[in-house]
PyMOL Python script that loads the backbone (N, CA, C, O; Angstrom):
from pymol import cmd

cmd.read_pdbstr("""\
ATOM      1  N   MET A   1       3.777 -56.435  91.890  1.00  0.00           N
ATOM      2  CA  MET A   1       4.514 -55.509  93.522  1.00  0.00           C
ATOM      3  C   MET A   1       4.806 -54.038  92.904  1.00  0.00           C
ATOM      4  O   MET A   1       4.840 -53.917  91.680  1.00  0.00           O
ATOM      5  N   GLY A   2       4.987 -53.079  93.629  1.00  0.00           N
ATOM      6  CA  GLY A   2       5.476 -51.848  93.341  1.00  0.00           C
ATOM      7  C   GLY A   2       6.448 -51.963  93.861  1.00  0.00           C
ATOM      8  O   GLY A   2       6.638 -52.950  94.570  1.00  0.00           O
ATOM      9  N   PRO A   3       7.513 -50.895  93.677  1.00  0.00           N
ATOM     10  CA  PRO A   3       8.357 -50.567  94.107  1.00  0.00           C
ATOM     11  C   PRO A   3       8.929 -49.728  95.706  1.00  0.00           C
ATOM     12  O   PRO A   3      10.001 -49.236  96.057  1.00  0.00           O
ATOM     13  N   VAL A   4       7.241 -49.942  96.523  1.00  0.00           N
ATOM     14  CA  VAL A   4       7.577 -49.351  97.643  1.00  0.00           C
ATOM     15  C   VAL A   4       7.354 -50.778  98.579  1.00  0.00           C
ATOM     16  O   VAL A   4       7.925 -51.027  99.641  1.00  0.00           O
ATOM     17  N   GLU A   5       6.689 -51.347  98.105  1.00  0.00           N
ATOM     18  CA  GLU A   5       6.633 -53.075  98.494  1.00  0.00           C
ATOM     19  C   GLU A   5       8.412 -53.398  98.868  1.00  0.00           C
ATOM     20  O   GLU A   5       9.052 -53.587  99.902  1.00  0.00           O
ATOM     21  N   ILE A   6       8.825 -53.314  96.993  1.00  0.00           N
ATOM     22  CA  ILE A   6      10.080 -53.731  96.957  1.00  0.00           C
ATOM     23  C   ILE A   6      11.526 -53.069  98.279  1.00  0.00           C
ATOM     24  O   ILE A   6      12.503 -53.677  98.715  1.00  0.00           O
ATOM     25  N   VAL A   7      10.984 -51.463  98.586  1.00  0.00           N
ATOM     26  CA  VAL A   7      11.742 -51.282  99.310  1.00  0.00           C
ATOM     27  C   VAL A   7      11.872 -51.758 100.826  1.00  0.00           C
ATOM     28  O   VAL A   7      12.829 -51.816 101.599  1.00  0.00           O
ATOM     29  N   VAL A   8      10.264 -52.133 100.958  1.00  0.00           N
ATOM     30  CA  VAL A   8      10.474 -52.121 102.429  1.00  0.00           C
ATOM     31  C   VAL A   8      10.651 -53.652 102.437  1.00  0.00           C
ATOM     32  O   VAL A   8      11.300 -54.078 103.392  1.00  0.00           O
ATOM     33  N   ILE A   9      10.163 -54.619 101.492  1.00  0.00           N
ATOM     34  CA  ILE A   9      10.938 -55.845 102.282  1.00  0.00           C
ATOM     35  C   ILE A   9      12.724 -56.240 102.385  1.00  0.00           C
ATOM     36  O   ILE A   9      13.315 -57.071 103.074  1.00  0.00           O
ATOM     37  N   VAL A  10      13.369 -54.931 101.066  1.00  0.00           N
ATOM     38  CA  VAL A  10      14.399 -54.697 101.508  1.00  0.00           C
ATOM     39  C   VAL A  10      15.286 -54.153 102.899  1.00  0.00           C
ATOM     40  O   VAL A  10      16.313 -54.649 103.361  1.00  0.00           O
ATOM     41  N   LEU A  11      14.720 -53.278 103.258  1.00  0.00           N
ATOM     42  CA  LEU A  11      14.403 -52.802 104.184  1.00  0.00           C
ATOM     43  C   LEU A  11      14.609 -53.301 105.863  1.00  0.00           C
ATOM     44  O   LEU A  11      15.488 -52.998 106.670  1.00  0.00           O
ATOM     45  N   ALA A  12      13.583 -54.058 105.976  1.00  0.00           N
ATOM     46  CA  ALA A  12      13.483 -55.561 106.729  1.00  0.00           C
ATOM     47  C   ALA A  12      14.131 -56.991 106.970  1.00  0.00           C
ATOM     48  O   ALA A  12      14.304 -57.885 107.799  1.00  0.00           O
ATOM     49  N   VAL A  13      14.389 -56.548 105.558  1.00  0.00           N
ATOM     50  CA  VAL A  13      15.593 -58.063 105.288  1.00  0.00           C
ATOM     51  C   VAL A  13      17.237 -57.575 105.884  1.00  0.00           C
ATOM     52  O   VAL A  13      18.087 -58.378 106.269  1.00  0.00           O
ATOM     53  N   LEU A  14      17.379 -56.281 105.844  1.00  0.00           N
ATOM     54  CA  LEU A  14      18.728 -55.836 105.705  1.00  0.00           C
ATOM     55  C   LEU A  14      18.476 -55.294 107.215  1.00  0.00           C
ATOM     56  O   LEU A  14      19.524 -55.286 107.860  1.00  0.00           O
ATOM     57  N   PHE A  15      17.202 -54.784 108.023  1.00  0.00           N
ATOM     58  CA  PHE A  15      17.362 -54.493 109.710  1.00  0.00           C
ATOM     59  C   PHE A  15      17.438 -56.449 110.013  1.00  0.00           C
ATOM     60  O   PHE A  15      18.345 -57.116 110.510  1.00  0.00           O
ATOM     61  N   VAL A  16      16.666 -56.692 109.701  1.00  0.00           N
ATOM     62  CA  VAL A  16      17.091 -58.715 110.523  1.00  0.00           C
ATOM     63  C   VAL A  16      18.245 -58.699 110.079  1.00  0.00           C
ATOM     64  O   VAL A  16      18.650 -57.655 110.591  1.00  0.00           O
ATOM     65  N   ALA A  17      19.348 -59.220 109.310  1.00  0.00           N
ATOM     66  CA  ALA A  17      19.874 -59.206 108.984  1.00  0.00           C
ATOM     67  C   ALA A  17      21.392 -58.294 109.864  1.00  0.00           C
ATOM     68  O   ALA A  17      22.554 -58.701 109.873  1.00  0.00           O
ATOM     69  N   ALA A  18      21.051 -57.477 110.280  1.00  0.00           N
ATOM     70  CA  ALA A  18      21.922 -56.021 110.573  1.00  0.00           C
ATOM     71  C   ALA A  18      22.180 -56.507 112.437  1.00  0.00           C
ATOM     72  O   ALA A  18      23.192 -56.566 113.135  1.00  0.00           O
ATOM     73  N   VAL A  19      20.625 -56.796 112.723  1.00  0.00           N
ATOM     74  CA  VAL A  19      20.933 -57.497 114.088  1.00  0.00           C
ATOM     75  C   VAL A  19      21.225 -58.511 114.063  1.00  0.00           C
ATOM     76  O   VAL A  19      21.704 -58.620 115.192  1.00  0.00           O
ATOM     77  N   VAL A  20      21.343 -59.590 113.544  1.00  0.00           N
ATOM     78  CA  VAL A  20      21.878 -60.796 113.707  1.00  0.00           C
ATOM     79  C   VAL A  20      23.441 -60.943 113.530  1.00  0.00           C
ATOM     80  O   VAL A  20      24.151 -61.853 113.959  1.00  0.00           O
ATOM     81  N   GLY A  21      23.791 -59.887 112.832  1.00  0.00           N
ATOM     82  CA  GLY A  21      25.045 -59.833 112.246  1.00  0.00           C
ATOM     83  C   GLY A  21      25.753 -59.504 113.177  1.00  0.00           C
ATOM     84  O   GLY A  21      26.819 -60.065 113.430  1.00  0.00           O
ATOM     85  N   TRP A  22      25.021 -58.034 114.183  1.00  0.00           N
ATOM     86  CA  TRP A  22      25.155 -57.538 115.333  1.00  0.00           C
ATOM     87  C   TRP A  22      25.465 -58.601 116.647  1.00  0.00           C
ATOM     88  O   TRP A  22      26.480 -58.209 117.224  1.00  0.00           O
ATOM     89  N   ASN A  23      25.048 -59.496 117.114  1.00  0.00           N
ATOM     90  CA  ASN A  23      25.335 -60.426 117.749  1.00  0.00           C
ATOM     91  C   ASN A  23      25.777 -60.913 117.669  1.00  0.00           C
ATOM     92  O   ASN A  23      26.293 -61.246 118.736  1.00  0.00           O
ATOM     93  N   VAL A  24      26.249 -61.659 116.477  1.00  0.00           N
ATOM     94  CA  VAL A  24      27.018 -62.611 115.869  1.00  0.00           C
ATOM     95  C   VAL A  24      28.274 -62.386 116.487  1.00  0.00           C
ATOM     96  O   VAL A  24      29.083 -63.068 117.118  1.00  0.00           O
ATOM     97  N   TYR A  25      28.160 -60.976 116.027  1.00  0.00           N
ATOM     98  CA  TYR A  25      30.262 -59.865 116.226  1.00  0.00           C
ATOM     99  C   TYR A  25      30.503 -60.060 117.898  1.00  0.00           C
ATOM    100  O   TYR A  25      31.559 -60.285 118.488  1.00  0.00           O
ATOM    101  N   LYS A  26      28.624 -59.827 118.642  1.00  0.00           N
ATOM    102  CA  LYS A  26      28.988 -59.231 119.959  1.00  0.00           C
ATOM    103  C   LYS A  26      29.707 -60.407 121.040  1.00  0.00           C
ATOM    104  O   LYS A  26      30.534 -60.392 121.952  1.00  0.00           O
ATOM    105  N   LYS A  27      28.756 -61.523 120.259  1.00  0.00           N
ATOM    106  CA  LYS A  27      29.314 -63.060 121.009  1.00  0.00           C
ATOM    107  C   LYS A  27      31.062 -63.361 120.187  1.00  0.00           C
ATOM    108  O   LYS A  27      31.939 -63.960 120.809  1.00  0.00           O
ATOM    109  N   LEU A  28      31.203 -63.021 119.278  1.00  0.00           N
ATOM    110  CA  LEU A  28      32.772 -63.467 118.713  1.00  0.00           C
ATOM    111  C   LEU A  28      33.740 -62.996 119.560  1.00  0.00           C
ATOM    112  O   LEU A  28      34.464 -63.616 120.339  1.00  0.00           O
ATOM    113  N   THR A  29      33.649 -61.541 119.257  1.00  0.00           N
ATOM    114  CA  THR A  29      33.963 -60.604 120.684  1.00  0.00           C
ATOM    115  C   THR A  29      33.860 -60.923 121.826  1.00  0.00           C
ATOM    116  O   THR A  29      34.832 -60.648 122.531  1.00  0.00           O
ATOM    117  N   GLY A  30      32.798 -61.548 122.420  1.00  0.00           N
ATOM    118  CA  GLY A  30      33.374 -61.665 124.130  1.00  0.00           C
ATOM    119  C   GLY A  30      32.364 -60.862 124.880  1.00  0.00           C
ATOM    120  O   GLY A  30      32.202 -61.046 126.086  1.00  0.00           O
ATOM    121  N   LYS A  31      31.402 -59.618 123.935  1.00  0.00           N
ATOM    122  CA  LYS A  31      31.184 -58.074 124.562  1.00  0.00           C
ATOM    123  C   LYS A  31      30.099 -58.834 124.735  1.00  0.00           C
ATOM    124  O   LYS A  31      29.639 -58.297 125.743  1.00  0.00           O
ATOM    125  N   GLY A  32      28.988 -60.138 124.340  1.00  0.00           N
ATOM    126  CA  GLY A  32      28.023 -60.509 124.523  1.00  0.00           C
ATOM    127  C   GLY A  32      27.481 -60.197 126.281  1.00  0.00           C
ATOM    128  O   GLY A  32      28.166 -59.406 126.929  1.00  0.00           O
ATOM    129  N   GLY A  33      26.242 -60.861 126.965  1.00  0.00           N
ATOM    130  CA  GLY A  33      25.424 -61.214 128.316  1.00  0.00           C
ATOM    131  C   GLY A  33      24.750 -60.257 128.298  1.00  0.00           C
ATOM    132  O   GLY A  33      24.230 -59.582 127.410  1.00  0.00           O
ATOM    133  N   CYS A  34      24.804 -60.213 129.944  1.00  0.00           N
ATOM    134  CA  CYS A  34      23.127 -59.531 130.015  1.00  0.00           C
ATOM    135  C   CYS A  34      23.150 -57.804 129.219  1.00  0.00           C
ATOM    136  O   CYS A  34      24.030 -57.260 128.551  1.00  0.00           O
ATOM    137  N   ASP A  35      21.692 -57.286 129.680  1.00  0.00           N
ATOM    138  CA  ASP A  35      21.834 -55.816 129.113  1.00  0.00           C
ATOM    139  C   ASP A  35      21.875 -54.923 130.086  1.00  0.00           C
ATOM    140  O   ASP A  35      20.887 -54.221 130.303  1.00  0.00           O
ATOM    141  N   CYS A  36      23.231 -54.785 130.960  1.00  0.00           N
ATOM    142  CA  CYS A  36      24.005 -54.286 131.612  1.00  0.00           C
ATOM    143  C   CYS A  36      24.634 -53.488 130.824  1.00  0.00           C
ATOM    144  O   CYS A  36      24.725 -52.291 131.097  1.00  0.00           O
ATOM    145  N   GLY A  37      25.012 -53.862 130.045  1.00  0.00           N
ATOM    146  CA  GLY A  37      26.482 -53.565 129.061  1.00  0.00           C
ATOM    147  C   GLY A  37      27.271 -53.425 129.326  1.00  0.00           C
ATOM    148  O   GLY A  37      27.893 -52.931 128.386  1.00  0.00           O
ATOM    149  N   TYR A  38      28.182 -53.586 130.601  1.00  0.00           N
ATOM    150  CA  TYR A  38      29.404 -54.275 131.046  1.00  0.00           C
ATOM    151  C   TYR A  38      30.019 -55.279 130.807  1.00  0.00           C
ATOM    152  O   TYR A  38      31.195 -55.399 131.152  1.00  0.00           O
ATOM    153  N   GLY A  39      28.970 -56.762 129.790  1.00  0.00           N
ATOM    154  CA  GLY A  39      29.940 -57.743 129.698  1.00  0.00           C
ATOM    155  C   GLY A  39      29.589 -58.509 130.592  1.00  0.00           C
ATOM    156  O   GLY A  39      29.925 -59.561 130.049  1.00  0.00           O
ATOM    157  N   CYS A  40      29.265 -58.741 131.334  1.00  0.00           N
ATOM    158  CA  CYS A  40      29.090 -59.682 132.348  1.00  0.00           C
ATOM    159  C   CYS A  40      30.200 -60.076 133.307  1.00  0.00           C
ATOM    160  O   CYS A  40      30.043 -61.170 133.848  1.00  0.00           O
ATOM    161  N   GLY A  41      31.579 -59.209 133.700  1.00  0.00           N
ATOM    162  CA  GLY A  41      32.060 -59.317 134.300  1.00  0.00           C
ATOM    163  C   GLY A  41      32.247 -58.938 135.731  1.00  0.00           C
ATOM    164  O   GLY A  41      32.889 -58.054 136.300  1.00  0.00           O
ATOM    165  N   GLY A  42      31.415 -59.971 136.143  1.00  0.00           N
ATOM    166  CA  GLY A  42      31.243 -60.053 137.915  1.00  0.00           C
ATOM    167  C   GLY A  42      30.044 -59.654 138.390  1.00  0.00           C
ATOM    168  O   GLY A  42      29.733 -59.756 139.577  1.00  0.00           O
ATOM    169  N   CYS A  43      29.190 -59.105 137.353  1.00  0.00           N
ATOM    170  CA  CYS A  43      27.895 -58.306 138.123  1.00  0.00           C
ATOM    171  C   CYS A  43      26.776 -58.988 138.412  1.00  0.00           C
ATOM    172  O   CYS A  43      26.525 -59.865 137.586  1.00  0.00           O
ATOM    173  N   HIS A  44      26.149 -58.905 139.148  1.00  0.00           N
ATOM    174  CA  HIS A  44      24.931 -60.064 138.972  1.00  0.00           C
ATOM    175  C   HIS A  44      23.560 -59.277 138.823  1.00  0.00           C
ATOM    176  O   HIS A  44      22.661 -59.303 139.663  1.00  0.00           O
ATOM    177  N   GLY A  45      23.543 -58.777 137.973  1.00  0.00           N
ATOM    178  CA  GLY A  45      22.843 -58.088 136.801  1.00  0.00           C
ATOM    179  C   GLY A  45      21.656 -59.080 136.695  1.00  0.00           C
ATOM    180  O   GLY A  45      20.584 -58.848 137.255  1.00  0.00           O
ATOM    181  N   CYS A  46      21.835 -59.954 136.115  1.00  0.00           N
ATOM    182  CA  CYS A  46      21.217 -61.146 135.210  1.00  0.00           C
ATOM    183  C   CYS A  46      21.013 -62.562 136.384  1.00  0.00           C
ATOM    184  O   CYS A  46      21.135 -62.301 137.580  1.00  0.00           O
ATOM    185  N   PRO A  47      20.781 -63.657 136.065  1.00  0.00           N
ATOM    186  CA  PRO A  47      21.084 -64.879 136.691  1.00  0.00           C
ATOM    187  C   PRO A  47      22.021 -65.902 136.151  1.00  0.00           C
ATOM    188  O   PRO A  47      22.277 -67.025 136.584  1.00  0.00           O
ATOM    189  N   ARG A  48      22.697 -64.955 134.601  1.00  0.00           N
ATOM    190  CA  ARG A  48      23.601 -65.665 134.181  1.00  0.00           C
ATOM    191  C   ARG A  48      24.620 -64.915 134.394  1.00  0.00           C
ATOM    192  O   ARG A  48      25.564 -65.699 134.483  1.00  0.00           O
ATOM    193  N   CYS A  49      24.934 -64.041 134.506  1.00  0.00           N
ATOM    194  CA  CYS A  49      26.233 -63.277 135.160  1.00  0.00           C
ATOM    195  C   CYS A  49      26.217 -63.826 137.000  1.00  0.00           C
ATOM    196  O   CYS A  49      27.197 -64.388 137.488  1.00  0.00           O
ATOM    197  N   ALA A  50      25.299 -63.614 137.582  1.00  0.00           N
ATOM    198  CA  ALA A  50      25.753 -64.213 138.840  1.00  0.00           C
ATOM    199  C   ALA A  50      26.040 -65.552 138.835  1.00  0.00           C
ATOM    200  O   ALA A  50      26.846 -65.949 139.677  1.00  0.00           O
ATOM    201  N   HIS A  51      25.479 -66.453 137.951  1.00  0.00           N
ATOM    202  CA  HIS A  51      26.092 -68.258 138.009  1.00  0.00           C
ATOM    203  C   HIS A  51      26.975 -68.102 137.684  1.00  0.00           C
ATOM    204  O   HIS A  51      27.517 -69.176 137.942  1.00  0.00           O
ATOM    205  N   LYS A  52      28.014 -67.231 137.035  1.00  0.00           N
ATOM    206  CA  LYS A  52      29.194 -67.069 136.701  1.00  0.00           C
ATOM    207  C   LYS A  52      30.198 -66.518 137.426  1.00  0.00           C
ATOM    208  O   LYS A  52      31.419 -66.669 137.456  1.00  0.00           O
ATOM    209  N   ALA A  53      29.348 -65.792 138.051  1.00  0.00           N
ATOM    210  CA  ALA A  53      30.365 -64.596 139.092  1.00  0.00           C
ATOM    211  C   ALA A  53      30.630 -66.103 140.489  1.00  0.00           C
ATOM    212  O   ALA A  53      31.746 -66.350 140.945  1.00  0.00           O
ATOM    213  N   HIS A  54      29.106 -67.029 140.991  1.00  0.00           N
ATOM    214  CA  HIS A  54      29.531 -67.496 142.083  1.00  0.00           C
ATOM    215  C   HIS A  54      30.182 -69.211 141.611  1.00  0.00           C
ATOM    216  O   HIS A  54      30.668 -70.001 142.421  1.00  0.00           O
ATOM    217  N   LYS A  55      30.028 -69.442 140.222  1.00  0.00           N
ATOM    218  CA  LYS A  55      31.483 -70.516 139.775  1.00  0.00           C
ATOM    219  C   LYS A  55      32.620 -69.701 139.749  1.00  0.00           C
ATOM    220  O   LYS A  55      33.554 -70.240 140.341  1.00  0.00           O
ATOM    221  N   LYS A  56      32.929 -68.438 139.215  1.00  0.00           N
ATOM    222  CA  LYS A  56      34.421 -68.290 139.175  1.00  0.00           C
ATOM    223  C   LYS A  56      35.009 -68.593 141.115  1.00  0.00           C
ATOM    224  O   LYS A  56      36.059 -69.107 141.502  1.00  0.00           O
ATOM    225  N   ASN A  57      33.994 -68.106 141.838  1.00  0.00           N
ATOM    226  CA  ASN A  57      34.032 -67.668 143.487  1.00  0.00           C
ATOM    227  C   ASN A  57      34.464 -69.160 143.830  1.00  0.00           C
ATOM    228  O   ASN A  57      35.365 -69.386 144.638  1.00  0.00           O
ATOM    229  N   ALA A  58      33.895 -69.984 143.287  1.00  0.00           N
ATOM    230  CA  ALA A  58      33.327 -71.092 143.855  1.00  0.00           C
ATOM    231  C   ALA A  58      35.329 -71.682 143.685  1.00  0.00           C
ATOM    232  O   ALA A  58      36.151 -71.544 144.591  1.00  0.00           O
ATOM    233  N   HIS A  59      35.667 -72.394 142.083  1.00  0.00           N
ATOM    234  CA  HIS A  59      36.687 -72.120 141.450  1.00  0.00           C
ATOM    235  C   HIS A  59      38.014 -71.408 143.013  1.00  0.00           C
ATOM    236  O   HIS A  59      38.547 -72.150 143.837  1.00  0.00           O
ATOM    237  N   ASN A  60      38.122 -70.459 142.971  1.00  0.00           N
ATOM    238  CA  ASN A  60      39.420 -69.615 143.110  1.00  0.00           C
ATOM    239  C   ASN A  60      38.781 -70.179 144.716  1.00  0.00           C
ATOM    240  O   ASN A  60      39.639 -69.883 145.548  1.00  0.00           O
ATOM    241  N   GLY A  61      37.623 -70.856 145.377  1.00  0.00           N
ATOM    242  CA  GLY A  61      38.183 -70.964 146.618  1.00  0.00           C
ATOM    243  C   GLY A  61      37.270 -70.780 147.354  1.00  0.00           C
ATOM    244  O   GLY A  61      36.731 -71.652 148.036  1.00  0.00           O
ATOM    245  N   ASN A  62      36.722 -68.609 147.275  1.00  0.00           N
ATOM    246  CA  ASN A  62      35.968 -68.553 148.061  1.00  0.00           C
ATOM    247  C   ASN A  62      34.402 -69.225 148.197  1.00  0.00           C
ATOM    248  O   ASN A  62      34.094 -70.177 147.480  1.00  0.00           O
ATOM    249  N   SER A  63      33.714 -68.807 148.903  1.00  0.00           N
ATOM    250  CA  SER A  63      32.424 -69.655 149.260  1.00  0.00           C
ATOM    251  C   SER A  63      31.334 -68.551 149.754  1.00  0.00           C
ATOM    252  O   SER A  63      30.685 -68.600 150.799  1.00  0.00           O
ATOM    253  N   GLU A  64      31.266 -67.044 148.250  1.00  0.00           N
ATOM    254  CA  GLU A  64      30.514 -66.643 148.949  1.00  0.00           C
ATOM    255  C   GLU A  64      29.153 -67.031 148.192  1.00  0.00           C
ATOM    256  O   GLU A  64      29.358 -67.629 147.136  1.00  0.00           O
ATOM    257  N   ASN A  65      27.530 -66.769 148.580  1.00  0.00           N
ATOM    258  CA  ASN A  65      26.154 -66.890 147.892  1.00  0.00           C
ATOM    259  C   ASN A  65      25.847 -65.781 147.660  1.00  0.00           C
ATOM    260  O   ASN A  65      24.777 -65.541 147.101  1.00  0.00           O
TER     261      ASN A  65
END
""", "prot")
cmd.dss("prot")
cmd.show_as("cartoon", "prot")
cmd.util.cbc("prot")
cmd.orient("prot")
């Protein structure tokens, strides 16, 4: 293997590690969720957000669907 292949492999590994690290960071800080970028604060942008909002409303006594 030449130096070019080693650099490409190292860059690929660093990229994958950065993506995994970023996702772990978002998960630990509670900023994960759907792709809307607002952290699923009750929006109905994706099924996961809608389910959380429905569950929250049911817990508070509201019966919205």
